[in-house]
C-alpha positions in Angstrom: 64.1 -28.2 -128.3 63.4 -30.1 -125.1 60.0 -30.2 -123.6 59.4 -28.0 -120.6 59.8 -29.8 -117.3 56.5 -30.6 -115.6 56.1 -29.1 -112.1 56.5 -31.7 -109.5 53.2 -32.6 -107.8 52.6 -31.0 -104.4 53.3 -33.4 -101.5 50.1 -34.7 -100.0 49.5 -33.1 -96.6 49.6 -35.4 -93.7 46.1 -34.4 -92.8 44.1 -33.6 -96.0 41.9 -30.4 -96.0 38.5 -32.1 -95.5 39.9 -34.2 -92.7 41.4 -31.1 -91.0 38.0 -29.5 -91.2 36.4 -32.6 -89.7 38.9 -32.6 -86.8 38.3 -28.9 -86.2 34.6 -29.4 -86.1 34.9 -32.4 -83.8 37.3 -30.4 -81.5 34.9 -27.5 -81.3 31.9 -29.8 -80.5 33.8 -31.9 -77.9 35.5 -29.0 -76.1 32.4 -26.8 -76.2 30.0 -29.6 -75.0 32.3 -30.8 -72.2 32.9 -27.2 -71.0 29.2 -26.5 -71.0 28.3 -29.8 -69.2 31.1 -29.2 -66.7 29.8 -25.7 -66.0 26.2 -26.8 -65.6 27.0 -30.0 -63.6 29.5 -28.5 -61.1 29.3 -24.8 -61.4 32.9 -24.7 -62.6 32.4 -21.7 -64.8 30.8 -19.6 -62.1 31.1 -21.0 -58.6 30.6 -24.6 -57.8 29.6 -25.9 -54.4 32.4 -28.0 -52.9 34.4 -27.6 -56.1 37.0 -25.4 -57.6 35.8 -22.8 -60.2 37.3 -20.6 -62.9 37.8 -17.2 -61.3 38.8 -15.0 -64.3 38.5 -14.8 -68.0 42.2 -15.3 -68.5 42.1 -18.6 -66.6 39.0 -19.6 -68.6 41.0 -19.0 -71.9 43.9 -21.0 -70.6 41.5 -23.8 -69.6 39.8 -23.8 -73.1 43.1 -23.8 -74.9 44.7 -26.5 -72.7 41.5 -28.6 -72.8 41.4 -28.3 -76.6 44.9 -29.7 -76.8 43.9 -32.7 -74.7 40.7 -33.1 -76.6 42.6 -33.1 -79.9 44.8 -36.0 -78.6 41.6 -38.0 -77.9 40.0 -37.1 -81.2 43.2 -38.1 -83.2 43.5 -41.3 -81.2 39.9 -42.3 -81.9 40.3 -41.5 -85.6 43.5 -43.6 -85.6 41.5 -46.5 -84.2 38.4 -46.1 -86.4 40.0 -45.5 -89.8 41.9 -48.9 -90.2 38.9 -50.8 -88.9 36.6 -49.1 -91.3 39.0 -49.8 -94.2 39.1 -53.5 -93.3 35.4 -53.5 -93.4 35.6 -52.1 -97.0 33.9 -48.9 -96.1 33.9 -46.2 -98.8 36.0 -43.0 -98.2 32.8 -41.1 -97.3 31.8 -43.8 -94.8 35.3 -43.8 -93.3 35.0 -40.0 -93.0 31.6 -40.2 -91.3 32.6 -43.0 -89.0 35.6 -41.2 -87.8 33.6 -38.0 -87.2 30.9 -39.9 -85.3 33.4 -41.7 -83.1 35.6 -38.7 -82.5 32.8 -36.4 -81.6 30.0 -38.7 -80.3 31.9 -40.9 -77.8 33.5 -38.0 -75.8 30.3 -36.1 -75.7 28.3 -39.2 -74.7 30.7 -40.0 -71.9 30.6 -36.3 -70.7 26.8 -36.4 -70.7 26.8 -39.6 -68.7 29.1 -38.1 -66.1 26.9 -35.0 -65.9 23.9 -37.2 -65.2 25.7 -38.6 -62.2 26.0 -35.0 -60.9 22.3 -34.4 -61.5 21.4 -37.5 -59.4 23.5 -36.3 -56.5 22.1 -32.8 -56.9 24.3 -29.8 -56.1 24.8 -30.8 -52.5 28.2 -32.4 -52.7 31.3 -32.9 -54.9 31.4 -36.3 -56.4 35.1 -36.4 -56.2 35.3 -35.5 -52.6 32.7 -38.1 -51.8 34.7 -40.7 -53.5 37.9 -39.6 -51.7 36.2 -39.8 -48.3 34.5 -43.1 -49.1 31.0 -41.8 -48.4 29.3 -42.8 -51.6 27.8 -46.2 -50.4 24.1 -45.8 -50.1 21.9 -48.5 -51.8 19.3 -45.9 -52.5 21.9 -43.7 -54.2 23.1 -46.7 -56.2 19.6 -47.4 -57.3 19.1 -43.9 -58.6 22.4 -43.9 -60.4 21.5 -47.3 -61.9 18.4 -45.7 -63.3 20.5 -43.0 -64.9 22.8 -45.7 -66.3 19.8 -47.5 -67.9 18.7 -44.2 -69.5 22.3 -43.7 -70.8 22.4 -47.2 -72.2 19.1 -46.5 -74.1 20.5 -43.2 -75.4 23.7 -45.0 -76.5 21.7 -47.6 -78.4 19.7 -44.9 -80.1 23.0 -43.2 -81.1 24.4 -46.4 -82.6 21.2 -46.9 -84.7 21.4 -43.3 -85.9 25.1 -43.8 -86.8 24.3 -46.9 -88.9 21.6 -44.8 -90.7 24.2 -42.1 -91.4 26.7 -44.6 -92.8 24.0 -46.1 -95.0 23.1 -42.7 -96.3 26.8 -41.9 -96.9 27.0 -44.9 -99.2 24.1 -43.7 -101.3 25.6 -40.2 -101.5 28.9 -41.5 -102.7 27.3 -43.7 -105.4 25.6 -40.5 -106.8 28.8 -38.4 -106.5 31.8 -40.7 -107.2 34.2 -37.6 -107.2 33.8 -37.4 -103.5 35.9 -40.5 -102.8 39.3 -39.2 -103.9 38.8 -35.9 -102.1 37.9 -37.6 -98.8 40.8 -40.1 -98.8 41.7 -40.8 -95.2 45.1 -39.7 -93.8 47.6 -42.3 -93.0 47.3 -44.0 -89.6 50.9 -42.9 -88.9 50.0 -39.3 -89.2 47.1 -39.7 -86.9 49.1 -41.6 -84.3 51.9 -39.1 -84.5 49.5 -36.2 -83.8 48.0 -38.3 -81.0 51.4 -38.7 -79.4 52.3 -35.1 -79.7 49.1 -33.8 -78.1 49.2 -36.4 -75.5 52.6 -35.2 -74.5 51.3 -31.7 -74.4 48.4 -32.8 -72.2 50.7 -34.6 -69.8 52.9 -31.4 -69.6 49.8 -29.3 -68.8 48.8 -31.7 -66.0 52.3 -31.5 -64.6 52.4 -27.7 -64.7 48.9 -27.1 -63.4 49.3 -29.4 -60.4 51.5 -27.1 -58.3 50.3 -23.8 -59.8 46.6 -23.7 -60.5 44.1 -25.9 -58.6 41.1 -24.7 -60.7 42.8 -25.8 -63.9 43.6 -29.2 -62.4 40.1 -29.6 -61.2 38.8 -29.0 -64.8 41.4 -31.3 -66.4 40.5 -34.1 -64.0 36.8 -34.0 -65.2 37.5 -34.0 -68.9 37.3 -37.3 -70.7 40.5 -36.6 -72.5 42.2 -35.4 -69.3 41.2 -38.5 -67.4 42.5 -40.8 -70.1 45.8 -38.9 -70.5 46.5 -38.7 -66.8 45.7 -42.4 -66.2 47.8 -43.4 -69.2 50.8 -41.5 -68.0 50.3 -42.8 -64.4 50.3 -46.3 -65.7 53.3 -45.8 -68.1 55.4 -44.2 -65.4 54.4 -46.6 -62.7 57.5 -48.6 -63.3 57.5 -50.5 -60.0 53.8 -51.2 -60.3 52.9 -49.8 -56.8 49.9 -47.9 -58.1 51.6 -44.5 -58.4 53.4 -42.7 -61.2 54.6 -39.2 -62.2 51.1 -37.7 -62.5 49.6 -39.4 -59.5 48.6 -37.1 -56.7 50.8 -37.3 -54.7 53.4 -38.5 -57.2 55.5 -41.6 -56.5 58.6 -40.5 -54.6 60.6 -43.6 -55.8 59.5 -44.7 -59.3 61.8 -47.8 -59.1 61.1 -48.9 -55.5 57.7 -50.6 -54.9 58.3 -50.6 -51.1 58.1 -46.8 -51.0 54.9 -45.1 -52.2 52.5 -42.4 -51.0 50.4 -43.2 -48.0 52.1 -46.5 -47.3 51.8 -47.2 -43.6 55.1 -46.8 -41.8 56.9 -49.5 -39.9 58.4 -47.7 -37.0 62.2 -47.8 -36.5 63.1 -49.9 -39.5 65.2 -47.1 -41.1 62.9 -46.9 -44.2 60.6 -44.0 -45.0 57.8 -46.1 -46.5 55.7 -43.1 -47.7 58.5 -40.8 -48.7 57.6 -38.0 -46.3 59.1 -37.1 -42.9 61.7 -39.8 -42.7 61.3 -43.1 -40.9 58.8 -43.0 -38.0 60.7 -43.4 -34.8 59.4 -46.1 -32.4 59.0 -43.4 -29.7 56.8 -41.3 -32.0 54.4 -44.1 -32.8 51.9 -43.0 -30.2 48.9 -40.8 -30.1 47.3 -39.1 -27.2 44.9 -41.7 -25.7 41.2 -41.1 -25.9 39.9 -40.2 -22.5 37.2 -42.6 -21.4 34.1 -40.9 -20.0 33.9 -41.0 -16.2 30.7 -39.6 -14.7 31.0 -38.2 -11.2 28.3 -39.7 -8.9 26.5 -36.4 -8.6 23.6 -34.6 -10.2 22.0 -35.8 -13.4 20.7 -32.6 -15.2 18.6 -32.9 -18.3 20.8 -32.3 -21.3 20.0 -30.7 -24.7 22.6 -31.0 -27.4 21.9 -29.0 -30.5 24.0 -29.8 -33.5 24.1 -27.2 -36.3 24.9 -28.1 -39.9 27.4 -25.9 -41.9 27.2 -23.2 -39.2 30.1 -20.8 -39.1 31.5 -19.9 -35.7 31.8 -16.2 -36.6 28.0 -15.9 -37.0 27.8 -15.5 -33.2 27.7 -11.7 -32.5 27.5 -10.7 -36.2 24.9 -8.3 -37.6 23.4 -7.9 -41.1 22.7 -4.2 -41.2 21.2 -3.2 -37.9 20.0 -6.8 -37.0 21.7 -9.5 -35.1 21.9 -12.7 -37.1 21.8 -15.0 -34.1 20.2 -13.0 -31.2 19.2 -16.0 -29.1 22.5 -17.8 -29.5 24.3 -14.5 -28.6 22.2 -14.4 -25.4 22.8 -18.0 -24.6 26.6 -17.5 -25.0 26.5 -14.4 -22.8 24.6 -16.2 -20.1 26.8 -19.3 -20.3 30.2 -19.6 -21.9 31.4 -19.8 -25.5 34.7 -21.0 -26.9 36.6 -19.1 -29.6 38.9 -22.0 -30.3 36.7 -25.0 -31.1 37.8 -26.8 -34.2 36.7 -30.0 -36.0 39.3 -32.7 -36.9 37.8 -32.9 -40.5 35.3 -30.5 -42.2 32.9 -33.4 -43.1 29.6 -34.1 -41.3 30.0 -37.9 -41.0 33.5 -37.7 -39.5 32.8 -34.7 -37.2 29.6 -36.2 -35.8 31.1 -39.6 -35.3 34.0 -38.0 -33.4 31.7 -36.0 -31.2 29.6 -39.0 -30.3 32.5 -41.5 -30.0 35.1 -39.3 -28.3 37.8 -40.6 -30.5 39.2 -39.8 -33.9 38.0 -43.1 -35.5 34.7 -44.5 -34.3 33.6 -47.9 -35.6 30.2 -49.5 -35.7 29.4 -50.9 -32.3 31.7 -48.7 -30.3 30.2 -47.0 -27.3 29.0 -43.4 -27.8 27.3 -40.6 -26.0 24.1 -42.6 -26.3 25.5 -45.4 -24.2 27.0 -43.0 -21.7 23.7 -41.4 -20.9 21.7 -44.6 -20.9 24.2 -46.1 -18.5 23.4 -43.3 -16.1 19.6 -43.9 -16.4 18.9 -41.2 -18.9 16.1 -41.4 -21.5 17.9 -40.8 -24.8 16.2 -39.1 -27.8 17.8 -38.5 -31.2 16.2 -36.1 -33.7 17.7 -35.1 -37.0 16.6 -32.9 -39.9 18.6 -35.1 -42.4 18.8 -38.8 -43.2 21.0 -40.3 -40.5 21.3 -43.7 -42.3 23.7 -42.1 -44.8 27.3 -43.3 -44.5 26.3 -46.0 -42.0 25.8 -43.3 -39.4 23.2 -45.2 -37.5 25.5 -48.0 -36.5 28.5 -45.6 -35.9 26.5 -43.2 -33.7 24.5 -46.0 -32.0 21.1 -44.5 -32.7 19.5 -47.9 -32.6 20.1 -47.9 -28.9 18.3 -44.6 -28.3 14.9 -44.7 -26.7 13.4 -42.4 -29.3 14.6 -41.7 -32.9 13.5 -39.5 -35.7 15.2 -38.3 -38.9 14.1 -36.8 -42.2 12.9 -40.2 -43.5 9.9 -39.8 -41.2 8.6 -36.9 -43.3 9.5 -37.5 -46.9 6.4 -35.6 -48.1 7.6 -32.5 -46.2 11.2 -32.6 -47.4 12.9 -29.3 -48.4 15.5 -31.1 -50.6 15.0 -31.9 -54.3 15.9 -35.5 -53.8 15.1 -38.3 -51.4 18.6 -39.8 -51.7 20.2 -40.2 -48.3 23.0 -37.8 -49.2 20.6 -34.9 -49.7 17.3 -35.6 -47.9 16.4 -32.8 -45.5 13.4 -31.3 -43.7 13.0 -27.8 -42.4 13.6 -26.6 -38.9 9.8 -26.1 -38.5 9.1 -29.8 -39.2 11.9 -30.9 -37.0 11.0 -28.7 -34.1 7.4 -29.7 -34.3 8.5 -33.4 -34.0 10.7 -32.6 -31.0 7.8 -30.7 -29.3 5.5 -33.7 -29.8 8.1 -35.9 -28.1 8.7 -33.4 -25.3 4.9 -33.4 -24.5 5.2 -37.0 -23.6 8.4 -37.1 -21.5 8.5 -37.7 -17.8 10.6 -34.9 -16.2 11.4 -37.1 -13.2 13.7 -39.2 -15.5 16.7 -37.3 -16.8 16.6 -36.7 -20.6 19.4 -36.5 -23.1 18.0 -34.9 -26.2 20.1 -34.6 -29.4 18.7 -32.3 -32.2 20.4 -31.8 -35.6 19.2 -28.6 -37.4 20.3 -28.5 -41.1 18.8 -25.4 -42.7 22.2 -23.7 -43.1 23.2 -26.3 -45.7 23.6 -25.3 -49.3 21.7 -23.9 -51.2 20.9 -21.7 -48.1 17.2 -21.3 -49.1 14.0 -23.2 -49.2 10.3 -22.3 -49.1 10.0 -22.7 -45.4 12.7 -20.2 -44.4 11.2 -17.0 -43.1 12.7 -13.6 -44.3 13.9 -12.7 -40.8 16.6 -10.4 -42.2 14.6 -9.0 -45.1 16.9 -10.7 -47.5 15.8 -11.5 -51.0 15.8 -15.3 -51.7 18.6 -16.3 -54.0 17.8 -19.0 -56.5 20.3 -21.9 -56.8 21.2 -20.9 -60.3 22.3 -17.5 -59.1 24.8 -18.8 -56.5 28.1 -17.7 -58.0 31.3 -15.8 -57.0 30.1 -12.6 -58.7 27.2 -12.5 -56.2 29.3 -13.4 -53.1 27.6 -10.8 -50.9 24.1 -12.0 -51.9 25.1 -15.6 -51.3 26.3 -14.6 -47.8 23.2 -12.7 -47.0 21.0 -15.7 -48.0 23.1 -17.8 -45.7 22.8 -15.3 -42.9 19.0 -15.4 -43.2 19.1 -19.2 -43.1 21.3 -18.9 -39.9 18.7 -16.5 -38.4 16.1 -19.2 -39.0 18.3 -21.7 -37.3 18.7 -19.3 -34.4 14.9 -19.1 -34.2 14.7 -22.9 -34.2 17.2 -23.0 -31.3 15.1 -20.6 -29.4 12.0 -22.6 -29.8 13.9 -25.8 -28.9 15.3 -24.4 -25.7 11.9 -22.9 -24.6 10.1 -26.1 -25.4 12.8 -28.1 -23.6 12.5 -25.9 -20.5 8.8 -25.8 -20.5 8.5 -29.6 -20.6 10.9 -29.9 -17.6 9.4 -27.3 -15.4 11.9 -26.3 -12.7 14.2 -29.3 -13.3 17.9 -28.7 -13.5 19.2 -28.8 -17.1 22.2 -28.1 -19.3 22.6 -27.0 -23.0 25.4 -27.6 -25.5 25.4 -26.1 -29.0 28.0 -26.9 -31.6 28.4 -27.9 -35.2 29.9 -30.3 -37.7 32.0 -27.8 -39.8 32.0 -24.3 -41.0 31.5 -23.0 -44.5 33.6 -21.0 -47.0 32.1 -18.1 -48.9 34.7 -17.6 -51.6 37.6 -17.2 -49.1 40.4 -18.4 -51.3 37.9 -18.7 -54.1 36.0 -21.6 -52.5 32.3 -22.1 -51.7 31.3 -24.9 -49.3 33.3 -27.2 -47.0 35.6 -30.3 -47.1 38.1 -28.5 -49.3 40.4 -26.7 -46.8 41.6 -26.8 -43.1 41.2 -23.0 -42.7 39.2 -21.1 -40.0 36.1 -20.7 -42.2 35.7 -24.5 -42.7 37.0 -26.0 -39.5 36.1 -23.5 -36.7 32.7 -24.2 -35.2 30.4 -22.7 -32.5 30.7 -24.2 -29.1 28.4 -22.8 -26.5 27.7 -24.2 -23.0 24.9 -23.2 -20.7 24.4 -24.8 -17.3 27.7 -26.8 -17.5 30.7 -25.8 -15.4 34.3 -27.1 -15.1 37.5 -26.4 -17.0 37.5 -26.9 -20.8 40.9 -26.7 -22.4 41.5 -25.0 -25.8 41.9 -25.6 -28.6 38.9 -27.9 -28.3 38.0 -30.7 -30.7 34.9 -32.9 -31.1 36.8 -36.0 -29.8 37.3 -34.1 -26.4 33.6 -33.5 -25.8 32.4 -36.9 -24.7 34.9 -37.2 -21.7 34.5 -33.5 -20.8 30.8 -33.7 -20.6 30.9 -36.8 -18.4 33.5 -35.1 -16.1 31.6 -31.8 -15.8 28.0 -32.7 -15.8 28.2 -34.7 -12.6 29.7 -31.9 -10.5 27.8 -30.4 -7.6 25.8 -27.6 -9.2 25.3 -25.2 -6.2 22.5 -22.7 -6.1 22.7 -21.3 -9.7 23.6 -22.7 -13.1 27.3 -23.4 -13.3 29.4 -21.7 -15.9 32.3 -23.3 -17.8 35.8 -21.9 -18.0 37.6 -22.1 -21.3 41.3 -22.3 -20.7 43.8 -21.7 -23.6 46.7 -24.1 -23.6 49.6 -23.0 -25.8 51.0 -26.6 -25.9 47.7 -28.2 -26.9 47.2 -29.2 -30.5 44.3 -30.4 -32.5 45.1 -32.9 -35.3 43.2 -32.2 -38.5 42.9 -34.0 -41.9 41.3 -33.7 -45.3 39.5 -35.8 -46.4 40.3 -39.4 -45.5 42.5 -40.2 -42.5 44.3 -43.1 -44.2 44.9 -41.3 -47.5 44.5 -37.5 -46.7 44.9 -34.7 -49.1 46.2 -32.5 -46.2 47.0 -32.8 -42.6 47.5 -30.2 -39.9 48.3 -29.6 -36.2 46.3 -26.6 -35.0 47.1 -24.6 -31.9 46.0 -21.3 -30.6 46.4 -18.8 -33.4 48.3 -20.9 -35.9 48.5 -24.3 -37.6 51.2 -26.4 -39.3 49.8 -27.9 -42.5 51.2 -30.3 -45.1 49.7 -30.6 -48.5 50.4 -34.1 -49.9 49.3 -33.4 -53.4 51.7 -30.4 -53.7 54.4 -31.6 -51.3 54.2 -28.3 -49.5 54.5 -27.6 -45.8 53.4 -24.2 -44.3 52.8 -22.6 -40.9 49.8 -20.5 -41.2 48.2 -17.8 -38.9 44.5 -18.0 -38.1 43.7 -15.5 -40.9 45.7 -17.5 -43.4 49.0 -15.6 -43.6 52.1 -17.8 -44.0 54.8 -17.6 -41.3 58.4 -17.9 -42.2 60.4 -20.5 -40.3 64.1 -21.2 -40.0 65.1 -24.4 -41.9 65.8 -26.3 -38.7 62.5 -25.3 -37.1 60.7 -26.0 -40.3 62.2 -29.5 -40.4 61.2 -30.3 -36.8 57.7 -29.0 -37.3 57.2 -31.1 -40.5 58.5 -34.2 -38.7 56.2 -33.6 -35.8 53.1 -33.3 -38.1 53.9 -36.2 -40.3 54.8 -38.5 -37.5 51.5 -37.6 -35.7 49.6 -38.4 -38.9 51.5 -41.7 -39.4 50.7 -42.7 -35.8 47.0 -41.8 -36.3 47.0 -43.7 -39.6 48.5 -46.8 -38.0 45.9 -46.7 -35.2 43.0 -46.3 -37.6 44.2 -49.3 -39.7 44.6 -51.3 -36.5 41.0 -50.4 -35.5 39.7 -51.4 -38.9 41.3 -54.8 -38.5 39.5 -55.4 -35.2 41.8 -53.5 -32.8 40.6 -51.2 -30.2 
């Protein structure tokens, strides 16, 4: 009688049970910690300022599931690297197990914590990504603060390494006491780990490709995960066959993977028959021109005193609005009624540095040393005074604006002990309107009214977070703490902003009264405008610098005591020449009043966020704009309120060419100016 056959042993799983549990624990820790840090650091889970945010529970679940797949790729890859090394170092199975867990969980969490520290240095004022895109992160003071955070991170990393060594030593002792642990904790084969890494990396790459055209909030989150960054960069490098710096997951993607002469943002060579950037066809020689910047020409007439008030993050639609029964901007309303106000004033770019430089320089690109408003008024014998509630050294603004040539200068650095910002970093430093106005009044007490004065004042209290201790409750609005600013409280956020705007209106009133009091009966003129608007969850966004819509790019533009014809739509680069042309006119018996004249053929060029490598470009006319999104490869004609207009294919093609050719010409001019051209 033959012996019964023994059952064949079960095949060993590719990932043994204890290791599967370890991977699951690492995944839960990494995904949970990164999501928490992303939410705290950027407001991604509620409503970030100048960032995308998750707007629904469904999208959050999709993000968590997708992020977990990417994190699993990173965890498997780290384990695949650590396990062979630990084996070569003759580590015991328990030590290999612990080393893999420490690396797979500790490194991603440490990197995420370091990135969150960078956000904490910058505060909640700006998006780090947008700053990087617009080349504005260059301050030495900021670099010093970030370096301090880097030192703290290095110390924490050193402590983590010491703790890891202690854990591995303890693991050795445990295994000596319990030898049965070794066989149970045998590490999986490297092939299994690498196979899992390849599978989940491919899944992550697919998620990136799908989210790019469909869900901007998902893409924003993926871009800020350690695993997402590594996967996207790896795929970009692997698919960058022609080594021009762009691949399949680049934004925008490479239009010709095998042709290094064609890549996104490559400057066009007009008329050579090649579309160097892959959009809009070859730039014709005849289209390689831009409307020339008008040089300021002052008429040899009166020299009225001039007050230019520049409002930070001030929406144009605040004028005339009420909160309950109260006017938000009663003084600005009255000034606009007595003078003239434009309904079609738009910035070229919803960034302070760009808009302010364009206002002062009268051109789209203003370089250090170029003539500005300061030089114009000084050449006519004006005393020039520049007062700002923020740090005007930021982004090399002093040299771009020419503030060193002003007769009097003040910015927030003069009152560090009275700042309303949490940080003294140039990007965030601010003082309240009360401090600013008091400094202006001190200066006005010393001016000689017989010499014409050009006074520039930048009021900044409507900047995020829309509240500080020196704002008065003019609209009986409850203060909203920074931590409570989120999409679910959109109305309260708006009301807090409206109260800040009411305070700015009070500041404007005091400035105008003090200006007039110091001049007596002398002739004077007033201009009030701003750097950009502000979104309050229109299209899910809070802040600015993210879209070219009405909320972010339309600004107030009020003239009092200035006449002449002002064409619309109006842009900051138009103001310098128009001021010179219209201030010198004979003024008659009363204060002149400007005429804003809509021109259906007139277009304002807009871009987001860097002119040479923009995310979007637009040509805006009265009531509509043509816009091209480089990252999504999408062209649209949009009404002022945001509705898309259908175009016939031929009209659509011509409109796209006109827009892209205009940008290409502007890009070429900007590059020429950077190389020393005019």
